[in-house]
ZASE-922584 format. One record per residue: x, y, z of N, C-alpha, C, O, CB in turn; residue in one letter. Coordinates in steps of 0.1 Angstrom, whole numbers, plus 2048, in hexadecimal, padded with zeros to 3 digits. Glycine has a CB too. Layout:
N
XYZXYZXYZXYZXYZA ...
***
This chain:
241
8097F48057FF7FE7FE80880D80180881580A7EC7FD806M 80E80C7F581481C7F580F82A7F280782B7E881E81D7EEQ 8128347F980F83E7F981684A7F482284B7F780D83F802M 8118547EB81B85D7E98238627F081E8617FB8198637E4T 82D8697F183986B7FA83287A80283087B80F84B86D7F0R 82F8837F982888E7FC81C88C80881B8918138238927EET 8108837FF80B88980C80D87B81A80687B8247F888E807R 81587381781887181C82187582A81D87483581886C816L 82A87782783088282E82988B83582A88E841836889826S 82289082E81289A83480D89483E81189684980389C829S 80788C83B7FE88584680787C85280287485A7F487A83EL 81287E85281D87385B82088386181B88486D82F86684FA 82588E85E82589D86781C89B86E81F8978798238AB861F 80D89D86A8028A087380289987C80289F8877F789E86ET 80188987A80187F88580D88788F80988D89980686C87EL 81C88588C82A88B89582289289A81D88D8A483789488FT 81C8A18978168A98A080D8A68AA80E8AE8B48118B089BL 80189A8AA7FB89B8AF8018938BB7FE8958C77F08998A9A 80C8878B880E87E8C28178888CA8158898D681486F8BDL 82088E8C482B8988CC8248A08D882A8A28E28328A58C0A 8148A48D38138AE8DC8118AD8E98108B58F280C8B68D9A 80F89D8E980D8998F781888F8F88178848FD7FD8928F9T 8208928F482F88C8F682D87B8F9832876903838894906A 8278768F38228698F082F85F8F483A8618ED81B8698E0L 82F8548FE83D8478FB8398418F282E83F8EF84383A906P 84483D8ED84A8338E283F8268E38398228DA85C82D8E7A 83F8218F28368128F58298138F282380A8ED83480D904A 8248238F68158278EF81282A8E380A8238DD8108308F3A 8188338DE8188308CE8148298C380C82C8BA82082E8CCQ 81A81E8C58198108B98118058C18137F98BE82B8088B2V 8088098CD8047FE8D67F97F68C97F17FC8C27FB8048E8A 7FC7EA8CA7F57E18C57E77DF8C57E27DF8D07F97D98C8P 7DF7DD8B97CF7DF8BC7CA7CD8BB7C47C78B37C57EA8ACS 7D07CA8C47CC7BA8C67BC7BA8C67B77B28BF7D27B18D5I 7B57C18CD7A37BB8C97A07BE8BD79A7B68B77967C28D2S 7A37C98B779F7C68A97A57C08A379F7BC89979D7CF8A2L 7B37BB8A47B97AF8997AE7A189A7AB79A8917CD7A889EA 7AA7A18AB7A67978AA7987948A67937898A47A97938B3E 7927A48A47837A289F7837A288E7797A48877797AF8A5Q 78E7A188C7947A287C79679087979178A8707A67AE87BM 79D78D88379C77D87F79077887E78D7708757A2775887R 78C77B88477977288877577687777276E86F76A77D89AG 77578387576F78586677477F85A77077F84E76F792863M 78177786178777685378976585278B760848796780851L 78775F85E78874F86179574885F79B74C85677E746858G 79C73D8687A473C86C7A773285D7A072C8557A473A87AK 7B773585F7BE7328547C07228527BD71C85C7CA73B854P 7C47198467C470D8467D270D84E7DB71484C7C2705838A 7CF6FF8597DC70185C7E96F98527E66F28487DC6FC869A 7F56FA8557FB6F484B7FD70183F7FD6FB8347F26E6846G 7FE70A83E7FC70E83580571282D80B7198357F8714836A 80B71382281471381D81372180E80772380A81670381CT 82072880981F72D7FF81A7267F281772D7E88297317FEA 81871A7F481770E7E28097107EB8027177E48216F67DDA 80370E7F47F270B7F97EF7168057F07148117F06F8802A 7ED7237FF7EB73080A7E272C8127DB7228107E773E804P 7E073581B7D37338287C673E8227BA73F8257DB73C83CA 7CF7448197C174B8107C774C8037D274E7FE7BB75C814F 7B57497FC7B57487F07BC7527E97BC75D7EE7A97477ECA 7C674E7DB7CC7587D07C07657CE7B57647C97CF74F7C0P 7C77737D27BE7797CC7B97797BB7C17727B57C17857D1A 7B077D7B47AF77C7A57B678B7A27B67967A779D77A79FP 7C27807947C978F7927C379D7907B77A078D7CF78F786P 7CC7A47927C87B378E7C97B97837D57B677E7CF7BA794V 7C37C077C7BC7C276D7C87CB7667C97D676B7AA7CB76CA 7D27C875B7D87CE75A7D67E175A7CA7E675A7DB7C7751S 7DA7E575A7DF7F775B7D97FC7697D880876A7D680374BG 7D37F57747D67F87837C67F47857C17F27907DD80C788G 7BF7F477B7AF7F27807B37DF78B7BC7D778B79E7EE76AG 7A37E379479E7D879B7A07CD7907A77C479478F7D97A2M 79D7CB7887947BD7877857B778577B7B678C7957BA790G 7877B577C7767B277C7737A37887727987847717AC767A 7727A579076F79C79A76F7A67A976C7A27B477B78F799F 7747B47A57757BB7B17657BB7B875B7BE7B177D7CB7AEN 7637B97C37557B77C97577C07D575D7BA7DE7507A67CDA 7547CB7D87577CE7E674D7CB7ED7437C57E975B7DA7E9P 74F7D07F87487CC8077447DA80D74B7DD8167547C3812I 73B7E180C7387ED80B7367F081972C7E981B72C7F0803V 7397F58237397F983072C80382E73180E82A749800835A 72080582E71180C82C71281583871182183770180182CA 71481084170D81585071682785072182A84B715806862G 70F82F85671483D85A71E83E86371F83B86F70A845860P 72884585773684786573484B87072C853875740850863A 73F84387574284888574F84B88775384789273E83E891Q 75584E88276185588076B85488E77484C89175C86587CV 76385F8957668648A476585B8A77718568A875F86D8ADR 75B8518AC7578478B276183B8B07658348BA7498458AFQ 7678388A177082D89F77D82E8A97838268B077582D88FS 77E83E8A678D83F8A97918458B879C8458BF79384A89EA 7888478BA7848468CB7858398D078D8388D977584A8CET 77F82C8CD7828228D278B81B8CF78B8108D477B81D8D3E 79481F8C77A38198C57A98208CE7AC81C8D97AB8198B6L 7AC82A8CB7B18348DA7B08308E57BA8318EB7AB83E8DCA 7A28298EC7A58228F87AF8198FC7B181690879C81D8FBQ 7B58138F27C08078FC7CE8148FC7D98108FF7C77F28F0R 7CD81F8F97D68258FF7D182E90B7C683290C7DC82C8F6F 7E28319187DA8379267D98439237DF84B91C7E0835935P 7CE84292B7C58509287C98619267C08699247BD851933A 7D78659277DC86D9267E38719157E787C9107E286B930Q 7E286490F7E28658FD7D785E8F57D98598EA7F085E8F8H 7CB8608FD7C085D8F87BE8678EA7BD8658DE7B585D902R 7BD86F8F17B987D8E67BE8808DC7B88858D27B98888EBA 7D087E8DE7D787F8D27D58788C87D487C8BC7E187D8D4A 7D48648D17D385C8C77C285F8BC7C085E8B07D584B8CFM 7BD8628C37B185E8BD7B186C8B57A486D8B67A385A8C7T 7B78798AE7B88828A67C387C8A07C38818957B888E8ACK 7CD8738A17D186E8997CE8608937D785A88C7DB87089BA 7C385A8947BD8518907AE8588867A785287E7BA84789EY 7AF8638897A286A87F7A68718727A1874868798876887E 7B48738787C087686D7C586D8627C98718577CB879874E 7C58628677CA85485F7BF8528567C285184A7CC846868S 7B185185C7A68508557A585784A7A485283F79D85285DF 7A586384B7A386F8417AB8698367A686982B7A987F846T 7BA8658367C08648337C08578287C285981C7C686683BF 7BC84D82D7B68418297AD84481B7B08408107AC83B835W 7A484B81F79685581779C85780B79885380079186681FQ 7A485E80C7B28677FE7B885B7FA7B785C7EE7C3873804K 7BE8507FD7C48457F87BB83C7F37C08357EA7CB840801L 7AD8397F67A38337EE7A08397E379D8317DA7988337F3E 7A18417E279D84D7D17AE8457C97AE83E7C079F8697D6T 7B984A7D17C384C7C87C683B7C37CE8387BA7D18567D0Q 7C18327CA7C58247C97BC81F7C17BF8157BB7C681D7D6L 7AF8247C07A38207B579D8167B979880C7B27A881D7A8G 79B8197CA79080E7D37808157D377D8217D279780C7E6L 77B80B7D676C8097D976F8147E377B8147E77657F97DFA 76881C7E77628257F675E81D7FC7548177F87598307F6P 76481B80B75E81781775C8058177557FE81E75081F817N 76880180C7667F280A7707ED81777B7EF81976D7EC7F9D 7667E382276B7DF82C77C7D28257877D082975C7D7835V 7777D081F7877C68197927CF81B79C7CC8217877C1807A 78F7DC81379A7E18107A07E581A7AC7E581B7987E9807A 7937EC82879B7EC8347A37E083C7AC7E38447937F083BA 79D7D58397A17CB83B7B07C88377B87C283F7977C4837V 7B57CC8297C27CA8217C67D182B7CE7CC8347C47CE811A 7C17DF82A7C97E98347D17E683B7DD7E88387C47EF83BA 7CB7E08467CF7DC8567DB7D28517E77D58547C07D1861F 7DA7C68477E37C08467F17C783E7FD7C483F7DF7B6842I 7EB7CF8377F87D482D8027DF83A80E7DE83E7F17E281CA 7F67E883E7FE7F184A8097EA8548157ED8577F27F8854G 8007E185780C7D68638187D08598237D385A8037C486CN 8137C985381B7C084882C7CE8428397CC84380C7BC836Y 8287D58408307E083B8387E684A8427EC84B8247EE831A 8317E48548367EE8618427E386384D7E786482A7F2870A 83F7D38648467CB8688507C78638597C38698427C586BF 8507C88518597C584B8637CD84886E7C98448547C0843M 8607DC84A8637E48448637E783786E7E98338697E4848Q 8597E982D85F7E982484C7EE81C8437ED82486A7D9821Q 8497F181483E7F780D8377EA80383C7E17FD845804803H 8287EC8048247E57FC81F7E87F28177F17F481F7E0800V 8207E37E48207E67D78157EA7D780E7E67E18237DC7CDA 80E7F37CF8017F87CD7FA7ED7C67EE7EB7C88018057C5D 8037E57BE7F97DC7B57F77CC7BF7EF7C37BF8037D87A1A 8027CD7C67FC7C27D17F37C47DB7ED7BC7E28057BD7D7D 7F37D07DC7E87D37E97DB7D17E27D27CC7E97E87E47F0F 7D77D67D27CA7D87D07C47C67CE7B97C17D17CA7E27C2K 7D27BD7C97CF7AB7CC7CD7A97D97C57A07DB7DC7A07C9S 7D37B07E37CC7AE7F17BC7AE7F67B57A67FC7D07B97F9L 7B97BB7F07B17BE7EE7A27B97EB7987B97F27B47C27EAV 7A67B67DE79E7A87D87A179C7DB79D7937D479E7A67CBL 7AA7997E67A878E7ED7A17907F879778A7F77B37887F0Q 7A379680279B79880F78A79A80C78279A8157A27A5817M 78779C80077779B7FB7747907F876978C7FC7727A27EFQ 77D78A7F277477B7F277377380076976C80277D76F7E8G 77D77580B77E77181777377381C76B76B81F78777681EL 77278281D76778982A75478682374A78582A76C7A282CL 75578681474A77D80B74477081373976E8187547787FCA 75176781174E75C81574E75982475274E82875575480ES 74976282D74776483C73976783F73677284475076F841N 73075E83D72076283E72176984D71B77484C71375383EP 72676885B72776F86472977D86472178686872F76A869A 73677E85D73978E85C72D7978517297A285374A790854F 72979084472179383D7167988407117A383B72078D838M 70E78E84A70479384F70279D85E6F879F8656FD78884EQ 70D7A085E70E7AB86E70D7B986A70E7BD85F71E7AA879S 70B7C08756FE7D28717097D98687157D78676F97E2884A 7007E086370C7E985B7117F58657197FE8627047F284CP 70A7F18757167FB87E7217F487B72B7FA8767147FD890A 7217E987D72D7E18817397DC8757467DB8767267D2888A 7307DC86973B7E085F7417EC86174D7EC8607367E1853K 73A7F686373F80685D74E80886B75980D86872B817860R 74A8028787568038827617FD87E76B80387F7537FD88DA 7617EE87A76B7E88757727EF86977F7EF86A7677DB872M 76D7F58607747FA85477880585978480885776D7FC847F 77380B860778817866786816869790819862772818872E 78281187679180987D79780387B7A1803883791804885Q 7987F786F7A17F38677A87FE8627B280086779B7EB85FL 7A58038597A98118507B08198577BB81D85179D81A84BA 7AD81D8637B98268707C181F8737CC8248727B482B87FM 7C18128767CE80D87C7D98088707E58088707CA7FF887V 7D08048647DE80085A7DC80F8557DC80A84A7DD7F084BG 7DC8178547E182584D7EC82985B7F982A85A7D283384AT 7E582B8667F283287280082B87280B8308747ED82F884F 7FB81B86E80981387180E818862814822866807800874M 80F81885681481F84C81982E84D82383284780B81F844V 81383485481884285482484585D82D84E85B80D84C859V 82183986C82D83887283683687083F83D87482D833878Y 83982A86784282685F84C82F85B85782F85F83D821855R 84583785284E84684985084D85685C85185884385283BE 84884F85F84E85B86C85F85287186A85687483E85C880H 85B84686F86A84087887883D86D88483D86F86782D881L 86F83B86187C84085287F84C85588A850850876841840N 87985485B87A86585788586686689186A867865871858R 87C86287088686587E88885C88688485C89188086F887Q 89285188089384688589384789989685289F8A083F87DP 89083A89F8928388AC88F82B8B08858258B288C8428B3S 8A08268B289E8188B789680F8BF8928048BB8A68168BCP 8938168CC8898118D087A8108CD8738068CF88A8158D6G 87581E8C88678208C18688118B58608088B68668338B9E 8708128AC8738078A38747FB8AB87A7F48A388080889AE 8737F58B28717E78B78677E68BF8657DA8C387A7E28BEV 85F7EF8C38507EE8C98467EE8BC83C7E78BB84B7FB8D5N 84D7FA8B28437F88AA8437ED89E83A7EC8968408038A6F 84D7E789E84D7D78978477CE89D83E7C88988597D1896R 84D7CD8AC8427C18B58317C68B182A7C08A98447C28CCN 82E7D28B881E7D68B58177CF8A580D7C88A481D7EA8B4A 8207D389B81E7CF88E81D7C18918117BE8928297D4882A 8247B789482A7AA8928177A289680F79C88F83B7A68A0K 8147AA8AB80F7A88AF8007AA8A57F97A18A08127AB8B9A 7FF7B68A57F17B989A7EE7AB8907E47A48927F57C788CN 7F87A98867F879E87D7F37928837EA78B87E80479C878L 7FA79088D7FB7808937EE77B8987E977089880477F8A0E 7EA78689C7D97898A37D37898987C778589A7D47978ADA 7D578C88B7C678D8837CC78287A7C57818707C079D879A 7D177C87A7D377186F7D67638767D67588707DF775864L 7D976387E7E17578877E974E87F7E674387A7D874D88FG 7F375687E80075087580D75987A80C76687D7FD753863L 81675487C82375F87F82876587082B760866832756887A 82877387682777D86A83577886383677D85882779086FV 84176D86784B76D86184776285584E75E84B85876A86AE 83D75F85783775584A83275D84083375983582A74B84ER 82C76C84282177183582D77883083877A83581077C839L 82477D82482978181781B78481081177C80E834774810Q 81E79480B81779980781C79B7F88257A37F78147A2810I 8187947EC8197997DF80D79A7D18047A27D18237917DCG 80F7947CA8087987B97FB78F7BF7F07947BE8137907A5P 7FD7857C57F27797C87EA7807D77E07797DB7FB7687CCQ 7EC7897DC7EC7937E87F37897F67FF7877F87DA7997EAG 7E87848017F27808097F177080B7E876980F7F2789816L 80276D80580175B80880E75D81381576681780674D7F7V 80B74C81781474882081B73E82181873282280F748829V 82A74682183A73A82083B73182684572A82584773E823R 
***
């Protein structure tokens, strides 16, 4: 999930100001969103035991159309419920110490605003829960691996998540408000992880780096039920090595 450097730097600067305003300690800045990740795991279902790259835990995505389009099998799972951005950001911020919650609420709201711009930039359907799931995975993956996810690979991941969510009757039948909350919170966390990765690239901090990567690892393993070292995002989406 690559972002244009100008926009990314602008958002990173905004979030850094929000975080610095309360002198947020490194341990709190990137605390893992385990509860959210566990909810996502329920949405995706448990991966097959013994999955390998040759037999992935997640069915490969349909090929992305040439020219950058999303392909004929693009089937967005739209969160049609009313927007609840402030509530979603506030709920995420509750995982932090009380004195840092206001700064984190603002940071998550800013992240979601940037996510909406990214939807347009990548040609994604607005409010697609599967795209937010992909953002959560790609953002934490990029944070742990210390590398970008190519746009084409991210689009494949979106298609792959659409297929997984569509095959989960419990999720598909969940209330619109629940879908909307999951969409907003997953997009917020995924985007925040990408932005903070950029922040650390520009202003290295060994202590924060260790905590940041540990948080990304915890997020992914709670969400996917697999060791993060086995995961790879590529042209087929998410595969297990």
